Biopython code that builds the backbone (N, CA, C, O; Angstrom):
import numpy as np
from Bio.PDB.StructureBuilder import StructureBuilder

atoms = [
    (1, "UNK", "N", (94.931, 105.893, 105.374)),
    (1, "UNK", "CA", (94.529, 105.066, 104.251)),
    (1, "UNK", "C", (93.512, 105.847, 103.427)),
    (1, "UNK", "O", (92.628, 106.511, 103.970)),
    (2, "UNK", "N", (93.651, 105.758, 102.146)),
    (2, "UNK", "CA", (92.774, 106.477, 101.238)),
    (2, "UNK", "C", (91.943, 105.481, 100.442)),
    (2, "UNK", "O", (92.457, 104.470, 99.965)),
    (3, "UNK", "N", (90.684, 105.769, 100.306)),
    (3, "UNK", "CA", (89.839, 104.954, 99.456)),
    (3, "UNK", "C", (89.364, 103.665, 100.086)),
    (3, "UNK", "O", (88.773, 102.827, 99.404)),
    (4, "UNK", "N", (89.606, 103.489, 101.351)),
    (4, "UNK", "CA", (89.178, 102.268, 102.032)),
    (4, "UNK", "C", (88.852, 102.635, 103.471)),
    (4, "UNK", "O", (89.345, 103.635, 103.993)),
    (5, "UNK", "N", (88.046, 101.846, 104.088)),
    (5, "UNK", "CA", (87.652, 102.127, 105.468)),
    (5, "UNK", "C", (88.866, 102.227, 106.370)),
    (5, "UNK", "O", (89.840, 101.492, 106.210)),
    (6, "UNK", "N", (88.796, 103.150, 107.324)),
    (6, "UNK", "CA", (89.910, 103.343, 108.252)),
    (6, "UNK", "C", (89.667, 102.687, 109.597)),
    (6, "UNK", "O", (90.476, 102.837, 110.513)),
    (7, "UNK", "N", (88.559, 101.960, 109.731)),
    (7, "UNK", "CA", (88.321, 101.208, 110.959)),
    (7, "UNK", "C", (87.837, 99.817, 110.586)),
    (7, "UNK", "O", (87.246, 99.621, 109.524)),
    (8, "UNK", "N", (88.084, 98.875, 111.444)),
    (8, "UNK", "CA", (87.705, 97.491, 111.191)),
    (8, "UNK", "C", (86.194, 97.350, 111.069)),
    (8, "UNK", "O", (85.711, 96.601, 110.220)),
    (9, "UNK", "N", (85.445, 98.056, 111.904)),
    (9, "UNK", "CA", (83.983, 97.993, 111.854)),
    (9, "UNK", "C", (83.482, 98.431, 110.476)),
    (9, "UNK", "O", (82.600, 97.793, 109.902)),
    (10, "UNK", "N", (84.036, 99.500, 109.959)),
    (10, "UNK", "CA", (83.622, 99.990, 108.640)),
    (10, "UNK", "C", (84.045, 99.033, 107.533)),
    (10, "UNK", "O", (83.284, 98.798, 106.594)),
    (11, "UNK", "N", (85.254, 98.479, 107.634)),
    (11, "UNK", "CA", (85.729, 97.529, 106.621)),
    (11, "UNK", "C", (84.801, 96.326, 106.559)),
    (11, "UNK", "O", (84.455, 95.858, 105.473)),
    (12, "UNK", "N", (84.402, 95.831, 107.708)),
    (12, "UNK", "CA", (83.488, 94.680, 107.744)),
    (12, "UNK", "C", (82.119, 95.063, 107.194)),
    (12, "UNK", "O", (81.470, 94.252, 106.532)),
    (13, "UNK", "N", (81.675, 96.285, 107.460)),
    (13, "UNK", "CA", (80.352, 96.728, 107.017)),
    (13, "UNK", "C", (80.266, 96.856, 105.498)),
    (13, "UNK", "O", (79.214, 96.584, 104.918)),
    (14, "UNK", "N", (81.341, 97.261, 104.852)),
    (14, "UNK", "CA", (81.302, 97.440, 103.400)),
    (14, "UNK", "C", (81.787, 96.212, 102.638)),
    (14, "UNK", "O", (81.755, 96.194, 101.408)),
    (15, "UNK", "N", (82.229, 95.200, 103.350)),
    (15, "UNK", "CA", (82.707, 93.974, 102.713)),
    (15, "UNK", "C", (81.610, 93.404, 101.820)),
    (15, "UNK", "O", (80.462, 93.272, 102.244)),
    (16, "UNK", "N", (81.959, 93.073, 100.606)),
    (16, "UNK", "CA", (80.997, 92.525, 99.673)),
    (16, "UNK", "C", (80.369, 93.548, 98.749)),
    (16, "UNK", "O", (79.685, 93.170, 97.797)),
    (17, "UNK", "N", (80.579, 94.830, 98.998)),
    (17, "UNK", "CA", (80.008, 95.880, 98.153)),
    (17, "UNK", "C", (80.961, 96.333, 97.056)),
    (17, "UNK", "O", (80.610, 97.183, 96.237)),
    (18, "UNK", "N", (82.129, 95.786, 97.037)),
    (18, "UNK", "CA", (83.126, 96.144, 96.028)),
    (18, "UNK", "C", (84.330, 95.252, 96.195)),
    (18, "UNK", "O", (84.475, 94.566, 97.207)),
    (19, "UNK", "N", (85.183, 95.264, 95.212)),
    (19, "UNK", "CA", (86.389, 94.455, 95.252)),
    (19, "UNK", "C", (87.581, 95.305, 95.659)),
    (19, "UNK", "O", (87.835, 96.359, 95.076)),
    (20, "UNK", "N", (88.299, 94.844, 96.649)),
    (20, "UNK", "CA", (89.552, 95.488, 97.028)),
    (20, "UNK", "C", (90.633, 94.844, 96.179)),
    (20, "UNK", "O", (90.939, 93.663, 96.342)),
    (21, "UNK", "N", (91.210, 95.619, 95.274)),
    (21, "UNK", "CA", (92.220, 95.096, 94.362)),
    (21, "UNK", "C", (93.592, 95.056, 94.993)),
    (21, "UNK", "O", (94.437, 94.246, 94.612)),
    (22, "UNK", "N", (93.816, 95.934, 95.963)),
    (22, "UNK", "CA", (95.109, 95.974, 96.610)),
    (22, "UNK", "C", (95.139, 97.054, 97.675)),
    (22, "UNK", "O", (94.335, 97.986, 97.679)),
    (23, "UNK", "N", (96.084, 96.895, 98.568)),
    (23, "UNK", "CA", (96.307, 97.876, 99.632)),
    (23, "UNK", "C", (97.766, 98.293, 99.570)),
    (23, "UNK", "O", (98.663, 97.450, 99.589)),
    (24, "UNK", "N", (97.994, 99.573, 99.497)),
    (24, "UNK", "CA", (99.356, 100.097, 99.493)),
    (24, "UNK", "C", (99.551, 100.828, 100.805)),
    (24, "UNK", "O", (98.815, 101.759, 101.133)),
    (25, "UNK", "N", (100.542, 100.397, 101.542)),
    (25, "UNK", "CA", (100.808, 100.971, 102.848)),
    (25, "UNK", "C", (102.181, 101.630, 102.843)),
    (25, "UNK", "O", (103.185, 100.986, 102.541)),
    (26, "UNK", "N", (102.219, 102.921, 103.181)),
    (26, "UNK", "CA", (103.488, 103.612, 103.339)),
    (26, "UNK", "C", (103.983, 103.319, 104.745)),
    (26, "UNK", "O", (103.312, 103.648, 105.724)),
    (27, "UNK", "N", (105.139, 102.710, 104.848)),
    (27, "UNK", "CA", (105.631, 102.263, 106.143)),
    (27, "UNK", "C", (107.004, 102.840, 106.458)),
    (27, "UNK", "O", (107.774, 103.211, 105.572)),
    (28, "UNK", "N", (107.275, 102.898, 107.747)),
    (28, "UNK", "CA", (108.593, 103.253, 108.247)),
    (28, "UNK", "C", (108.690, 102.720, 109.663)),
    (28, "UNK", "O", (107.744, 102.809, 110.445)),
    (29, "UNK", "N", (109.827, 102.176, 109.971)),
    (29, "UNK", "CA", (110.031, 101.673, 111.322)),
    (29, "UNK", "C", (110.737, 102.702, 112.194)),
    (29, "UNK", "O", (111.094, 102.417, 113.337)),
    (30, "UNK", "N", (110.937, 103.896, 111.652)),
    (30, "UNK", "CA", (111.587, 104.979, 112.375)),
    (30, "UNK", "C", (110.571, 106.104, 112.560)),
    (30, "UNK", "O", (110.510, 107.036, 111.758)),
    (31, "UNK", "N", (109.779, 106.010, 113.620)),
    (31, "UNK", "CA", (108.717, 106.989, 113.842)),
    (31, "UNK", "C", (109.268, 108.396, 114.030)),
    (31, "UNK", "O", (108.661, 109.364, 113.571)),
    (32, "UNK", "N", (110.404, 108.519, 114.694)),
    (32, "UNK", "CA", (110.990, 109.844, 114.892)),
    (32, "UNK", "C", (111.318, 110.508, 113.554)),
    (32, "UNK", "O", (111.083, 111.704, 113.375)),
    (33, "UNK", "N", (111.860, 109.728, 112.618)),
    (33, "UNK", "CA", (112.159, 110.272, 111.290)),
    (33, "UNK", "C", (110.872, 110.652, 110.568)),
    (33, "UNK", "O", (110.834, 111.656, 109.856)),
    (34, "UNK", "N", (109.822, 109.862, 110.743)),
    (34, "UNK", "CA", (108.528, 110.188, 110.130)),
    (34, "UNK", "C", (107.987, 111.501, 110.702)),
    (34, "UNK", "O", (107.505, 112.358, 109.961)),
    (35, "UNK", "N", (108.071, 111.646, 112.013)),
    (35, "UNK", "CA", (107.573, 112.864, 112.661)),
    (35, "UNK", "C", (108.320, 114.077, 112.116)),
    (35, "UNK", "O", (107.702, 115.089, 111.786)),
    (36, "UNK", "N", (109.637, 113.983, 112.020)),
    (36, "UNK", "CA", (110.425, 115.106, 111.500)),
    (36, "UNK", "C", (110.050, 115.419, 110.059)),
    (36, "UNK", "O", (109.943, 116.586, 109.683)),
    (37, "UNK", "N", (109.852, 114.386, 109.257)),
    (37, "UNK", "CA", (109.463, 114.603, 107.864)),
    (37, "UNK", "C", (108.106, 115.271, 107.733)),
    (37, "UNK", "O", (107.918, 116.156, 106.898)),
    (38, "UNK", "N", (107.170, 114.846, 108.555)),
    (38, "UNK", "CA", (105.823, 115.434, 108.536)),
    (38, "UNK", "C", (105.882, 116.892, 108.989)),
    (38, "UNK", "O", (105.238, 117.758, 108.396)),
    (39, "UNK", "N", (106.656, 117.159, 110.042)),
    (39, "UNK", "CA", (106.802, 118.541, 110.516)),
    (39, "UNK", "C", (107.412, 119.421, 109.434)),
    (39, "UNK", "O", (106.935, 120.529, 109.189)),
    (40, "UNK", "N", (108.451, 118.937, 108.793)),
    (40, "UNK", "CA", (109.118, 119.707, 107.742)),
    (40, "UNK", "C", (108.160, 119.998, 106.599)),
    (40, "UNK", "O", (108.071, 121.135, 106.135)),
    (41, "UNK", "N", (107.438, 118.971, 106.142)),
    (41, "UNK", "CA", (106.489, 119.168, 105.037)),
    (41, "UNK", "C", (105.400, 120.164, 105.427)),
    (41, "UNK", "O", (105.007, 121.011, 104.624)),
    (42, "UNK", "N", (104.921, 120.058, 106.655)),
    (42, "UNK", "CA", (103.866, 120.969, 107.118)),
    (42, "UNK", "C", (104.366, 122.408, 107.143)),
    (42, "UNK", "O", (103.656, 123.318, 106.716)),
    (43, "UNK", "N", (105.574, 122.619, 107.634)),
    (43, "UNK", "CA", (106.135, 123.967, 107.689)),
    (43, "UNK", "C", (106.383, 124.523, 106.291)),
    (43, "UNK", "O", (106.124, 125.698, 106.030)),
    (44, "UNK", "N", (106.889, 123.670, 105.386)),
    (44, "UNK", "CA", (107.155, 124.117, 104.010)),
    (44, "UNK", "C", (105.879, 124.495, 103.281)),
    (44, "UNK", "O", (105.886, 125.383, 102.428)),
    (45, "UNK", "N", (104.771, 123.816, 103.618)),
    (45, "UNK", "CA", (103.516, 124.095, 102.919)),
    (45, "UNK", "C", (102.629, 125.071, 103.684)),
    (45, "UNK", "O", (101.488, 125.315, 103.291)),
    (46, "UNK", "N", (103.156, 125.635, 104.788)),
    (46, "UNK", "CA", (102.419, 126.635, 105.545)),
    (46, "UNK", "C", (101.280, 126.081, 106.385)),
    (46, "UNK", "O", (100.367, 126.821, 106.751)),
    (47, "UNK", "N", (101.318, 124.814, 106.692)),
    (47, "UNK", "CA", (100.268, 124.191, 107.504)),
    (47, "UNK", "C", (100.775, 124.047, 108.935)),
    (47, "UNK", "O", (101.110, 122.950, 109.383)),
    (48, "UNK", "N", (100.823, 125.166, 109.636)),
    (48, "UNK", "CA", (101.417, 125.200, 110.972)),
    (48, "UNK", "C", (100.714, 124.272, 111.956)),
    (48, "UNK", "O", (101.355, 123.733, 112.858)),
    (49, "UNK", "N", (99.391, 124.075, 111.794)),
    (49, "UNK", "CA", (98.659, 123.193, 112.697)),
    (49, "UNK", "C", (99.125, 121.748, 112.550)),
    (49, "UNK", "O", (99.032, 120.969, 113.498)),
    (50, "UNK", "N", (99.624, 121.387, 111.376)),
    (50, "UNK", "CA", (100.108, 120.028, 111.144)),
    (50, "UNK", "C", (101.568, 119.848, 111.558)),
    (50, "UNK", "O", (102.107, 118.747, 111.450)),
    (51, "UNK", "N", (102.207, 120.906, 112.026)),
    (51, "UNK", "CA", (103.619, 120.831, 112.398)),
    (51, "UNK", "C", (103.816, 120.575, 113.890)),
    (51, "UNK", "O", (104.952, 120.461, 114.351)),
    (52, "UNK", "N", (102.743, 120.485, 114.634)),
    (52, "UNK", "CA", (102.816, 120.262, 116.083)),
    (52, "UNK", "C", (103.142, 118.795, 116.352)),
    (52, "UNK", "O", (102.375, 117.904, 115.987)),
    (53, "UNK", "N", (104.284, 118.551, 116.991)),
    (53, "UNK", "CA", (104.737, 117.179, 117.219)),
    (53, "UNK", "C", (103.739, 116.361, 118.041)),
    (53, "UNK", "O", (103.554, 115.172, 117.778)),
    (54, "UNK", "N", (103.106, 116.973, 119.016)),
    (54, "UNK", "CA", (102.121, 116.241, 119.832)),
    (54, "UNK", "C", (100.942, 115.786, 118.973)),
    (54, "UNK", "O", (100.436, 114.677, 119.144)),
    (55, "UNK", "N", (100.512, 116.636, 118.059)),
    (55, "UNK", "CA", (99.405, 116.291, 117.157)),
    (55, "UNK", "C", (99.821, 115.143, 116.242)),
    (55, "UNK", "O", (99.053, 114.204, 116.034)),
    (56, "UNK", "N", (101.012, 115.213, 115.705)),
    (56, "UNK", "CA", (101.512, 114.168, 114.808)),
    (56, "UNK", "C", (101.594, 112.836, 115.545)),
    (56, "UNK", "O", (101.138, 111.813, 115.036)),
    (57, "UNK", "N", (102.167, 112.848, 116.730)),
    (57, "UNK", "CA", (102.295, 111.594, 117.489)),
    (57, "UNK", "C", (100.922, 111.036, 117.881)),
    (57, "UNK", "O", (100.738, 109.820, 117.924)),
    (58, "UNK", "N", (99.967, 111.914, 118.164)),
    (58, "UNK", "CA", (98.600, 111.457, 118.455)),
    (58, "UNK", "C", (98.006, 110.755, 117.232)),
    (58, "UNK", "O", (97.327, 109.737, 117.362)),
    (59, "UNK", "N", (98.262, 111.298, 116.061)),
    (59, "UNK", "CA", (97.765, 110.673, 114.828)),
    (59, "UNK", "C", (98.353, 109.277, 114.650)),
    (59, "UNK", "O", (97.660, 108.370, 114.189)),
    (60, "UNK", "N", (99.612, 109.095, 115.005)),
    (60, "UNK", "CA", (100.208, 107.759, 114.936)),
    (60, "UNK", "C", (99.507, 106.806, 115.907)),
    (60, "UNK", "O", (99.280, 105.642, 115.579)),
    (61, "UNK", "N", (99.167, 107.291, 117.085)),
    (61, "UNK", "CA", (98.442, 106.464, 118.053)),
    (61, "UNK", "C", (97.065, 106.073, 117.524)),
    (61, "UNK", "O", (96.650, 104.921, 117.650)),
    (62, "UNK", "N", (96.366, 107.028, 116.937)),
    (62, "UNK", "CA", (95.050, 106.744, 116.346)),
    (62, "UNK", "C", (95.205, 105.715, 115.224)),
    (62, "UNK", "O", (94.394, 104.797, 115.095)),
    (63, "UNK", "N", (96.248, 105.878, 114.419)),
    (63, "UNK", "CA", (96.502, 104.909, 113.341)),
    (63, "UNK", "C", (96.707, 103.507, 113.926)),
    (63, "UNK", "O", (96.082, 102.549, 113.472)),
    (64, "UNK", "N", (97.571, 103.388, 114.919)),
    (64, "UNK", "CA", (97.850, 102.068, 115.505)),
    (64, "UNK", "C", (96.590, 101.445, 116.109)),
    (64, "UNK", "O", (96.361, 100.241, 115.993)),
    (65, "UNK", "N", (95.789, 102.273, 116.747)),
    (65, "UNK", "CA", (94.587, 101.775, 117.420)),
    (65, "UNK", "C", (93.453, 101.443, 116.445)),
    (65, "UNK", "O", (92.820, 100.394, 116.563)),
    (66, "UNK", "N", (93.199, 102.329, 115.493)),
    (66, "UNK", "CA", (92.000, 102.204, 114.664)),
    (66, "UNK", "C", (92.244, 101.681, 113.254)),
    (66, "UNK", "O", (91.447, 100.897, 112.738)),
    (67, "UNK", "N", (93.326, 102.102, 112.636)),
    (67, "UNK", "CA", (93.534, 101.811, 111.220)),
    (67, "UNK", "C", (94.387, 100.577, 110.969)),
    (67, "UNK", "O", (94.077, 99.799, 110.066)),
    (68, "UNK", "N", (95.439, 100.376, 111.730)),
    (68, "UNK", "CA", (96.312, 99.223, 111.512)),
    (68, "UNK", "C", (95.546, 97.897, 111.527)),
    (68, "UNK", "O", (95.864, 97.016, 110.729)),
    (69, "UNK", "N", (94.547, 97.718, 112.404)),
    (69, "UNK", "CA", (93.796, 96.455, 112.369)),
    (69, "UNK", "C", (93.078, 96.197, 111.033)),
    (69, "UNK", "O", (92.803, 95.048, 110.689)),
    (70, "UNK", "N", (92.780, 97.258, 110.292)),
    (70, "UNK", "CA", (92.134, 97.079, 108.984)),
    (70, "UNK", "C", (93.069, 96.326, 108.042)),
    (70, "UNK", "O", (92.622, 95.479, 107.269)),
    (71, "UNK", "N", (94.367, 96.632, 108.105)),
    (71, "UNK", "CA", (95.327, 95.932, 107.245)),
    (71, "UNK", "C", (95.327, 94.434, 107.524)),
    (71, "UNK", "O", (95.500, 93.639, 106.601)),
    (72, "UNK", "N", (95.139, 94.043, 108.756)),
    (72, "UNK", "CA", (95.121, 92.621, 109.115)),
    (72, "UNK", "C", (93.857, 91.924, 108.625)),
    (72, "UNK", "O", (93.827, 90.698, 108.515)),
    (73, "UNK", "N", (92.829, 92.685, 108.335)),
    (73, "UNK", "CA", (91.551, 92.143, 107.876)),
    (73, "UNK", "C", (91.652, 91.570, 106.462)),
    (73, "UNK", "O", (90.943, 90.625, 106.117)),
    (74, "UNK", "N", (92.528, 92.144, 105.656)),
    (74, "UNK", "CA", (92.654, 91.742, 104.268)),
    (74, "UNK", "C", (93.789, 90.739, 104.083)),
    (74, "UNK", "O", (94.751, 90.740, 104.851)),
    (75, "UNK", "N", (93.679, 89.881, 103.063)),
    (75, "UNK", "CA", (94.719, 88.873, 102.824)),
    (75, "UNK", "C", (96.067, 89.501, 102.459)),
    (75, "UNK", "O", (96.127, 90.555, 101.825)),
    (76, "UNK", "N", (97.126, 88.842, 102.868)),
    (76, "UNK", "CA", (98.479, 89.343, 102.620)),
    (76, "UNK", "C", (98.773, 89.565, 101.143)),
    (76, "UNK", "O", (99.520, 90.479, 100.796)),
    (77, "UNK", "N", (98.193, 88.739, 100.264)),
    (77, "UNK", "CA", (98.508, 88.867, 98.838)),
    (77, "UNK", "C", (97.986, 90.181, 98.232)),
    (77, "UNK", "O", (98.392, 90.551, 97.130)),
    (78, "UNK", "N", (97.102, 90.882, 98.932)),
    (78, "UNK", "CA", (96.619, 92.181, 98.453)),
    (78, "UNK", "C", (97.488, 93.340, 98.927)),
    (78, "UNK", "O", (97.336, 94.463, 98.447)),
    (79, "UNK", "N", (98.380, 93.083, 99.847)),
    (79, "UNK", "CA", (99.123, 94.158, 100.509)),
    (79, "UNK", "C", (100.486, 94.404, 99.870)),
    (79, "UNK", "O", (101.211, 93.475, 99.513)),
    (80, "UNK", "N", (100.805, 95.683, 99.741)),
    (80, "UNK", "CA", (102.123, 96.110, 99.278)),
    (80, "UNK", "C", (102.606, 97.192, 100.224)),
    (80, "UNK", "O", (101.827, 98.038, 100.662)),
    (81, "UNK", "N", (103.890, 97.163, 100.537)),
    (81, "UNK", "CA", (104.474, 98.177, 101.416)),
    (81, "UNK", "C", (105.495, 99.002, 100.652)),
    (81, "UNK", "O", (106.259, 98.484, 99.836)),
    (82, "UNK", "N", (105.489, 100.285, 100.932)),
    (82, "UNK", "CA", (106.442, 101.207, 100.326)),
    (82, "UNK", "C", (107.092, 102.002, 101.456)),
    (82, "UNK", "O", (106.409, 102.506, 102.348)),
    (83, "UNK", "N", (108.397, 102.105, 101.407)),
    (83, "UNK", "CA", (109.148, 102.841, 102.426)),
    (83, "UNK", "C", (108.820, 104.326, 102.329)),
    (83, "UNK", "O", (109.151, 104.978, 101.339)),
    (84, "UNK", "N", (108.177, 104.850, 103.348)),
    (84, "UNK", "CA", (107.727, 106.243, 103.351)),
    (84, "UNK", "C", (108.872, 107.244, 103.487)),
    (84, "UNK", "O", (108.674, 108.435, 103.247)),
    (85, "UNK", "N", (110.042, 106.793, 103.862)),
    (85, "UNK", "CA", (111.165, 107.719, 104.058)),
    (85, "UNK", "C", (112.001, 107.921, 102.795)),
    (85, "UNK", "O", (113.022, 108.609, 102.822)),
    (86, "UNK", "N", (111.566, 107.325, 101.701)),
    (86, "UNK", "CA", (112.239, 107.554, 100.429)),
    (86, "UNK", "C", (111.893, 108.965, 99.932)),
    (86, "UNK", "O", (111.068, 109.657, 100.527)),
    (87, "UNK", "N", (112.519, 109.366, 98.862)),
    (87, "UNK", "CA", (112.186, 110.655, 98.258)),
    (87, "UNK", "C", (110.752, 110.590, 97.717)),
    (87, "UNK", "O", (110.205, 109.507, 97.510)),
    (88, "UNK", "N", (110.161, 111.755, 97.494)),
    (88, "UNK", "CA", (108.804, 111.795, 96.943)),
    (88, "UNK", "C", (108.726, 111.062, 95.617)),
    (88, "UNK", "O", (107.751, 110.357, 95.353)),
    (89, "UNK", "N", (109.739, 111.219, 94.781)),
    (89, "UNK", "CA", (109.754, 110.552, 93.474)),
    (89, "UNK", "C", (109.798, 109.033, 93.639)),
    (89, "UNK", "O", (109.113, 108.309, 92.916)),
    (90, "UNK", "N", (110.602, 108.551, 94.590)),
    (90, "UNK", "CA", (110.690, 107.110, 94.814)),
    (90, "UNK", "C", (109.385, 106.544, 95.372)),
    (90, "UNK", "O", (108.973, 105.444, 95.003)),
    (91, "UNK", "N", (108.737, 107.297, 96.262)),
    (91, "UNK", "CA", (107.447, 106.854, 96.796)),
    (91, "UNK", "C", (106.430, 106.789, 95.659)),
    (91, "UNK", "O", (105.702, 105.804, 95.536)),
    (92, "UNK", "N", (106.375, 107.825, 94.833)),
    (92, "UNK", "CA", (105.457, 107.838, 93.696)),
    (92, "UNK", "C", (105.737, 106.664, 92.763)),
    (92, "UNK", "O", (104.809, 105.993, 92.313)),
    (93, "UNK", "N", (106.990, 106.417, 92.477)),
    (93, "UNK", "CA", (107.359, 105.310, 91.603)),
    (93, "UNK", "C", (106.899, 103.981, 92.211)),
    (93, "UNK", "O", (106.398, 103.111, 91.498)),
    (94, "UNK", "N", (107.068, 103.828, 93.520)),
    (94, "UNK", "CA", (106.619, 102.611, 94.184)),
    (94, "UNK", "C", (105.109, 102.438, 94.117)),
    (94, "UNK", "O", (104.612, 101.336, 93.887)),
    (95, "UNK", "N", (104.380, 103.538, 94.319)),
    (95, "UNK", "CA", (102.915, 103.486, 94.248)),
    (95, "UNK", "C", (102.467, 103.119, 92.838)),
    (95, "UNK", "O", (101.617, 102.247, 92.658)),
    (96, "UNK", "N", (103.041, 103.785, 91.845)),
    (96, "UNK", "CA", (102.674, 103.477, 90.461)),
    (96, "UNK", "C", (103.040, 102.039, 90.092)),
    (96, "UNK", "O", (102.331, 101.390, 89.323)),
    (97, "UNK", "N", (104.143, 101.550, 90.642)),
    (97, "UNK", "CA", (104.546, 100.169, 90.402)),
    (97, "UNK", "C", (103.556, 99.163, 90.964)),
    (97, "UNK", "O", (103.513, 98.014, 90.522)),
    (98, "UNK", "N", (102.768, 99.585, 91.927)),
    (98, "UNK", "CA", (101.710, 98.732, 92.487)),
    (98, "UNK", "C", (100.390, 98.919, 91.729)),
    (98, "UNK", "O", (99.698, 97.947, 91.426)),
    (99, "UNK", "N", (100.053, 100.169, 91.431)),
    (99, "UNK", "CA", (98.752, 100.472, 90.838)),
    (99, "UNK", "C", (98.662, 100.039, 89.376)),
    (99, "UNK", "O", (97.642, 99.486, 88.964)),
    (100, "UNK", "N", (99.687, 100.274, 88.603)),
    (100, "UNK", "CA", (99.618, 99.983, 87.167)),
    (100, "UNK", "C", (99.332, 98.500, 86.906)),
    (100, "UNK", "O", (98.458, 98.199, 86.093)),
    (101, "UNK", "N", (100.025, 97.565, 87.558)),
    (101, "UNK", "CA", (99.678, 96.154, 87.317)),
    (101, "UNK", "C", (98.236, 95.816, 87.739)),
    (101, "UNK", "O", (97.569, 95.028, 87.068)),
    (102, "UNK", "N", (97.755, 96.403, 88.837)),
    (102, "UNK", "CA", (96.374, 96.152, 89.268)),
    (102, "UNK", "C", (95.394, 96.652, 88.220)),
    (102, "UNK", "O", (94.432, 95.960, 87.885)),
    (103, "UNK", "N", (95.632, 97.847, 87.702)),
    (103, "UNK", "CA", (94.740, 98.420, 86.691)),
    (103, "UNK", "C", (94.796, 97.615, 85.398)),
    (103, "UNK", "O", (93.774, 97.430, 84.738)),
    (104, "UNK", "N", (95.981, 97.135, 85.033)),
    (104, "UNK", "CA", (96.133, 96.343, 83.823)),
    (104, "UNK", "C", (95.301, 95.068, 83.921)),
    (104, "UNK", "O", (94.616, 94.707, 82.964)),
    (105, "UNK", "N", (95.351, 94.385, 85.058)),
    (105, "UNK", "CA", (94.565, 93.172, 85.261)),
    (105, "UNK", "C", (93.082, 93.501, 85.227)),
    (105, "UNK", "O", (92.299, 92.772, 84.617)),
    (106, "UNK", "N", (92.694, 94.581, 85.868)),
    (106, "UNK", "CA", (91.285, 94.970, 85.918)),
    (106, "UNK", "C", (90.759, 95.308, 84.532)),
    (106, "UNK", "O", (89.667, 94.879, 84.160)),
    (107, "UNK", "N", (91.525, 96.071, 83.766)),
    (107, "UNK", "CA", (91.099, 96.438, 82.421)),
    (107, "UNK", "C", (91.046, 95.231, 81.490)),
    (107, "UNK", "O", (90.166, 95.144, 80.634)),
    (108, "UNK", "N", (91.968, 94.315, 81.652)),
    (108, "UNK", "CA", (91.960, 93.092, 80.846)),
    (108, "UNK", "C", (90.731, 92.253, 81.155)),
    (108, "UNK", "O", (90.096, 91.712, 80.250)),
    (109, "UNK", "N", (90.401, 92.147, 82.425)),
    (109, "UNK", "CA", (89.220, 91.375, 82.827)),
    (109, "UNK", "C", (87.945, 92.020, 82.299)),
    (109, "UNK", "O", (87.023, 91.320, 81.880)),
    (110, "UNK", "N", (87.888, 93.342, 82.316)),
    (110, "UNK", "CA", (86.696, 94.051, 81.836)),
    (110, "UNK", "C", (86.529, 93.894, 80.333)),
    (110, "UNK", "O", (85.402, 93.877, 79.840)),
    (111, "UNK", "N", (87.632, 93.778, 79.593)),
    (111, "UNK", "CA", (87.578, 93.647, 78.150)),
    (111, "UNK", "C", (87.113, 92.261, 77.726)),
    (111, "UNK", "O", (86.608, 92.093, 76.616)),
    (112, "UNK", "N", (87.274, 91.280, 78.583)),
    (112, "UNK", "CA", (86.895, 89.896, 78.231)),
    (112, "UNK", "C", (85.518, 89.632, 78.638)),
    (112, "UNK", "O", (85.014, 88.528, 78.431)),
]
sb = StructureBuilder()
sb.init_structure("model")
sb.init_model(0)
sb.init_chain("A")
sb.init_seg("    ")
for serial, (resi, resn, name, xyz) in enumerate(atoms, 1):
    if name == "N":
        sb.init_residue(resn, " ", resi, " ")
    sb.init_atom(name, np.array(xyz, "f"), 0.0, 1.0, " ", f" {name:<3s}", serial, name[0])
structure = sb.get_structure()
């Protein structure tokens, strides 16, 4: 998760210091496909340390243990999911489809 606390303790600690406009979560129910995609991207970009399957799977465990509970902390109406196994262009389009409406509402509110 980017731009928001990655642990429940931290999320609770910063609650009230800013407004969370939305949460975008890249999801996939096929962890094996995610692992292969991460390995491929790491190898293509020359990040050999990120291509180790054991390291990748450990990161998924850390996510499930520490970060996933943060998503449950926030109301469902703030959450959006995007299929992480889509093409990069489709993922970007999905993210922009979430961010642009949030920014439009925020800018409109600031103008009034």
